[in-house]
C-alpha positions in Angstrom: -57.0 -9.1 25.9 -55.0 -11.7 28.0 -53.8 -13.2 24.6 -52.8 -9.9 23.2 -50.7 -9.0 26.4 -49.2 -12.4 26.4 -48.2 -12.0 23.0 -46.7 -8.7 23.4 -44.8 -9.8 26.4 -43.3 -12.6 24.4 -42.5 -10.2 21.5 -40.9 -7.8 23.8 -38.6 -10.6 25.3 -37.7 -11.8 21.6 -36.7 -8.2 20.8 -34.7 -7.9 24.0 -32.9 -11.2 23.2 -32.0 -9.9 19.7 -30.8 -6.7 21.0 -28.9 -8.4 23.8 -27.0 -10.7 21.3 -26.3 -7.8 19.0 -24.8 -5.9 22.2 -22.8 -9.1 22.9 -21.4 -9.4 19.7 -20.5 -5.7 19.8 -18.8 -6.0 23.1 -17.0 -9.2 22.2 -15.7 -7.5 19.0 -14.5 -4.3 20.7 -12.8 -6.5 23.6 -10.6 -8.1 20.8 -7.4 -7.1 19.5 -8.2 -6.9 15.9 -5.4 -7.2 13.5 -5.5 -7.1 9.6 -2.3 -8.5 8.3 -2.6 -7.0 4.9 -3.9 -3.8 3.3 -2.9 -2.1 0.0 -4.2 1.4 0.7 -1.0 3.0 0.6 0.0 1.9 -3.0 -3.4 2.0 -4.6 -4.9 5.3 -2.9 -2.6 7.2 -0.7 0.0 7.5 -3.4 -2.5 8.8 -5.6 -3.5 11.6 -3.8 -6.4 10.5 -1.4 -6.4 11.4 2.1 -7.3 8.5 4.4 -7.5 10.9 7.3 -11.2 11.6 6.3 -14.1 9.4 5.3 -14.0 8.4 2.0 -16.7 7.1 -0.5 -14.2 5.0 -2.6 -12.0 2.2 -1.8 -12.1 0.1 1.3 -10.0 2.1 3.8 -9.7 5.3 5.7 -9.0 6.0 9.5 -12.6 6.7 10.2 -13.8 3.3 8.8 -11.0 1.5 10.6 -12.2 3.0 13.9 -15.7 2.0 13.4 -14.6 -1.6 12.3 -12.7 -2.0 15.6 -9.4 -2.5 13.9 -6.6 -2.2 16.4 -3.6 -3.1 14.3 -3.6 -2.3 10.8 -0.5 -3.5 8.5 -0.2 -1.4 5.4 1.6 -2.8 2.7 4.2 -1.3 0.8 3.9 -2.6 -2.6 4.7 -1.7 -6.4 4.5 -3.8 -9.6 7.8 -5.6 -10.4 7.3 -4.7 -14.0 6.7 -1.0 -13.4 9.6 -0.6 -11.0 12.3 -3.1 -12.4 14.7 -0.1 -10.7 13.9 2.7 -8.2 11.9 0.2 -6.3 13.6 0.9 -3.1 13.1 4.6 -3.5 9.5 3.7 -4.1 9.1 1.7 -1.0 10.6 4.6 1.2 8.2 7.0 -0.6 5.1 4.9 0.7 6.7 4.8 4.2 7.1 8.6 4.2 3.4 8.6 3.0 2.2 6.5 6.0 4.5 8.8 8.3 2.8 11.7 7.1 -0.6 10.3 7.7 0.2 9.5 11.2 1.6 13.0 11.8 -1.4 14.6 10.9 -3.7 12.0 13.0 -1.5 11.8 15.9 -4.5 11.3 18.1 -6.0 8.4 16.4 -3.1 6.5 14.8 0.5 5.6 15.6 3.3 3.8 13.9 4.5 0.5 15.6 7.8 -1.0 15.3 7.3 -3.5 18.0 4.6 -5.9 19.9 5.7 -3.9 22.8 4.7 -0.7 20.9 1.4 -2.2 19.6 0.6 -2.7 23.4 1.1 0.8 24.3 -0.8 2.2 21.3 -3.6 0.0 21.6 -3.9 0.6 25.4 -4.1 4.3 24.5 -7.1 3.7 22.2 -5.3 4.3 19.1 -4.6 2.2 15.8 -1.2 0.8 15.6 0.2 1.2 12.1 2.6 -1.7 11.2 4.5 -1.7 8.0 4.8 -4.9 5.6 6.9 -4.9 2.5 5.2 -6.8 -0.3 7.7 -8.3 -2.7 11.5 -8.4 -2.3 12.4 -6.8 -5.3 11.8 -3.6 -3.1 15.0 -4.2 -1.3 16.8 -4.4 -4.9 19.0 -7.6 -3.8 20.5 -5.4 -1.2 20.8 -6.6 2.5 21.6 -3.0 3.4 18.2 -1.9 1.7 16.6 -4.7 3.9 18.1 -3.5 7.1 17.0 0.3 6.1 13.3 -0.8 5.6 13.5 -2.8 8.9 14.9 0.4 10.6 12.0 2.4 9.2 9.4 -0.1 10.6 9.0 -2.9 8.1 8.1 -5.8 10.2 7.5 -8.4 7.3 8.8 -9.0 3.7 6.9 -10.7 1.0 9.7 -12.7 -0.6 8.0 -12.4 -4.0 5.1 -11.0 -5.7 3.7 -12.5 -9.2 7.3 -12.5 -10.8 10.6 -14.3 -10.2 13.5 -12.4 -8.8 17.2 -13.4 -8.8 17.1 -14.8 -5.4 13.4 -16.1 -4.9 10.6 -17.4 -7.3 7.0 -16.6 -7.5 4.1 -19.1 -7.4 2.6 -17.3 -10.5 5.6 -18.4 -12.4 7.2 -21.4 -11.1 4.3 -23.7 -10.0 3.1 -24.7 -13.3 6.7 -25.8 -14.3 7.7 -29.5 -14.3 9.3 -30.2 -10.5 12.8 -30.8 -12.0 12.5 -27.3 -13.7 11.3 -25.1 -10.6 13.7 -23.0 -8.9 13.4 -21.6 -5.4 15.7 -19.7 -3.0 19.3 -18.9 -4.3 22.2 -18.7 -1.9 21.9 -15.1 -1.6 18.1 -15.7 -1.0 19.1 -17.9 1.7 21.2 -14.9 3.1 18.3 -12.6 3.2 16.0 -15.1 5.0 18.8 -15.5 7.5 19.2 -11.7 7.9 15.4 -11.3 8.5 15.7 -14.1 11.1 18.3 -12.1 12.8 16.4 -8.8 12.6 13.2 -10.4 13.7 11.6 -9.4 10.7 8.8 -11.9 9.6 9.2 -13.9 6.4 5.9 -13.7 4.3 5.4 -16.6 2.0 2.4 -15.2 0.3 3.1 -15.3 -3.5 6.0 -17.6 -2.9 6.5 -20.8 -5.3 6.3 -23.9 -3.6 9.9 -24.4 -4.0 10.6 -21.1 -2.5 8.1 -22.1 0.5 9.9 -25.4 1.2 13.3 -23.8 1.0 12.5 -21.2 3.7 11.0 -23.9 5.7 14.2 -25.5 5.5 16.3 -23.0 6.7 14.2 -20.4 8.8 14.6 -20.3 12.6 11.5 -18.4 13.1 7.8 -19.0 12.6 6.7 -17.6 9.2 3.9 -15.6 7.9 1.6 -16.3 4.9 -0.1 -13.0 5.2 -3.0 -13.2 2.7 -3.6 -16.8 1.1 -6.1 -19.2 1.5 -7.0 -23.0 1.1 -6.2 -24.5 -2.3 -8.5 -27.7 -1.4 -11.4 -25.4 -1.7 -10.3 -22.9 -4.5 -7.7 -24.0 -6.8 -5.5 -21.0 -7.3 -1.7 -20.4 -7.2 -2.0 -18.2 -4.4 -3.5 -20.6 -1.9 -1.9 -23.2 0.3 -2.3 -26.8 -0.4 -2.7 -29.5 2.3 1.2 -30.3 2.3 2.0 -26.7 2.8 -0.4 -26.3 5.6 1.1 -29.3 7.3 4.5 -27.6 6.7 3.2 -24.5 8.3 1.8 -26.1 11.5 5.2 -27.9 12.1 7.0 -24.4 11.6 4.6 -22.7 14.1 3.6 -20.1 11.4 0.1 -18.5 10.5 -1.7 -18.0 7.4 -3.8 -14.9 7.1 -7.2 -15.6 5.2 -7.6 -13.5 2.2 -10.7 -11.6 1.4 -10.7 -11.7 -2.4 -13.5 -13.4 -4.1 -11.3 -14.8 -6.7 -9.4 -16.7 -4.0 -12.6 -17.7 -2.2 -14.9 -18.8 -5.3 -13.9 -20.8 -8.1 -17.1 -19.6 -10.0 -16.2 -15.7 -9.4 -14.7 -15.2 -12.9 -17.6 -16.8 -14.9 -20.1 -15.2 -12.6 -18.4 -11.6 -13.2 -18.1 -12.1 -17.0 -21.9 -13.2 -16.9 -23.0 -10.0 -15.2 -20.7 -8.0 -17.2 -22.3 -9.4 -20.5 -25.9 -9.0 -19.1 -25.4 -5.4 -18.1 -23.4 -4.3 -21.1 -24.9 -6.3 -23.8 -21.5 -7.5 -24.9 -18.7 -10.0 -23.5 -15.9 -8.4 -22.1 -12.8 -8.0 -24.2 -10.0 -10.4 -23.6 -7.8 -7.9 -22.5 -10.1 -6.8 -19.7 -8.9 -7.7 -16.0 -11.4 -8.9 -13.6 -10.9 -5.3 -11.9 -11.9 -3.7 -15.2 -14.9 -5.6 -15.3 -15.9 -5.5 -11.9 -15.7 -1.4 -12.0 -17.9 -1.3 -15.0 -20.8 -3.0 -13.1 -23.5 -1.3 -11.0 -23.5 -1.5 -7.2 -26.3 -4.2 -7.4 -24.4 -6.4 -9.8 -21.1 -5.8 -7.9 -22.6 -7.4 -5.0 -24.1 -10.3 -7.1 -20.5 -11.0 -8.4 -19.0 -11.0 -4.8 -18.4 -14.3 -3.3 -20.8 -15.2 -0.5 -19.7 -14.5 3.1 -20.2 -18.3 3.4 -17.1 -19.0 1.1 -14.8 -17.0 3.5 -16.2 -19.1 6.5 -15.8 -22.1 4.5 -12.1 -21.4 4.1 -11.7 -20.4 7.7 -13.5 -23.7 8.7 -11.1 -25.6 6.3 -7.9 -24.0 7.5 -8.7 -24.4 11.2 -9.6 -27.8 10.5 -6.2 -28.4 8.9 -4.0 -26.4 10.8 -5.8 -25.6 14.1 -7.2 -22.1 15.5 -3.7 -21.4 16.7 -2.4 -20.9 13.1 -5.2 -18.9 11.3 -5.3 -14.9 11.1 -6.7 -12.3 8.9 -5.2 -10.7 5.9 -8.0 -9.2 4.1 -6.0 -7.6 1.1 -8.5 -4.6 1.2 -7.7 -1.9 -1.5 -5.6 -4.7 -3.4 -8.8 -6.4 -4.6 -11.7 -5.3 -6.4 -14.3 -7.8 -4.7 -14.7 -8.9 -1.1 -17.3 -11.4 0.3 -20.8 -10.0 0.3 -21.4 -7.7 3.2 -17.6 -7.1 4.0 -17.6 -4.0 2.0 -14.6 -2.2 3.8 -12.7 -2.1 6.7 -15.7 -0.8 8.8 -17.4 -4.4 8.5 -15.0 -6.4 10.6 -17.6 -6.8 13.3 -19.6 -8.7 10.6 -16.9 -11.4 10.7 -16.9 -11.6 14.4 -20.6 -12.1 14.4 -20.4 -14.7 11.8 -17.8 -16.7 13.5 -19.7 -16.5 16.7 -22.8 -17.7 15.0 -20.8 -20.7 13.4 -19.9 -21.9 16.9 -16.3 -20.7 17.4 -15.5 -19.9 20.8 -14.7 -16.4 21.9 -11.1 -17.8 22.6 -10.7 -19.0 19.1 -12.3 -15.9 17.7 -9.6 -13.9 19.5 -6.8 -15.9 18.2 -8.0 -15.8 14.5 -8.8 -12.1 14.6 -5.5 -10.9 16.1 -3.7 -12.8 18.8 -2.2 -15.6 16.3 -0.5 -12.8 14.2 0.8 -10.9 17.3 2.0 -14.2 18.7 4.4 -14.9 15.9 5.4 -11.2 15.7 6.8 -11.7 19.1 8.5 -15.1 18.3 10.2 -13.3 15.6 11.3 -10.5 18.0 12.7 -13.0 20.4 
């Protein structure tokens, strides 16, 4: 009886310790200012008729899940495929901003559009989500500095210079980085004018998707710290969308920030092979050569989708590596939710951000460094661009 009583006492203490740890993690996460620097739900869901005011059973993002995930600041990407919108892209950008403004108007007690770090402070203090706008791909200004000004006036606080296609004034990693160095193009003189105008406005220059030549051309002329909103470490996963060590060194010198991308393809070099194997196993035939990774993934069962997803540890390896190379002051979050088909196991949608906080805490990161990575670093360079 004494043994059983002692065992029960120890068991209760153990369970209380587990609960206390969970409570501590939850409190830490809720005390953070959580900023996700890149989310594509406007282009991929809202513009297709989905209302993110209510809980959805598809996609990664809606307002209830943002609240559940403790997301304080969500950057909504304004994006369109360059090939689909060779003209009319500026109009399409404004239509997406219109859609965000409509969402905000219908949910004024839960979310508000922010146009400055001061707005963010006020909105978050009021217990609401601060919605920030980032324009993904410079083709949406249609080569016009006047259009750039208009998008800034409407709330855009960063411009990703390129997407996966070259522009007349800036080039993309997807196109340029495989060319011989002598053949690579970067910023044109007009592109340099656009970057200087962004510095003047206080609009962050986003170098995700940019070619290496464009990256270094920007670094040579910018007067403000840059953002790399949703990219990872090329040393761990070789992909043109990830930054190599030389770029990371230049980023530190500039004072900029890289936002870690959740896409399995950018986190795990075995993702495509694993996805194809699972698709073949489930369907009994190899995927057609024309099938994208998204098409393959969407054909899988939920169980196989989970197996295809990169392990959460891969995301942590990238964070570890980036912190090692650039320091905890230069790493942020840029999930790319709703722009990707596959996120790390467990990070199913925006409601699961507390899992990342927990994983970083368990990995030995201090609460101070977690706070920087989860939001403060992004806010720092926003303020530095404003000044």
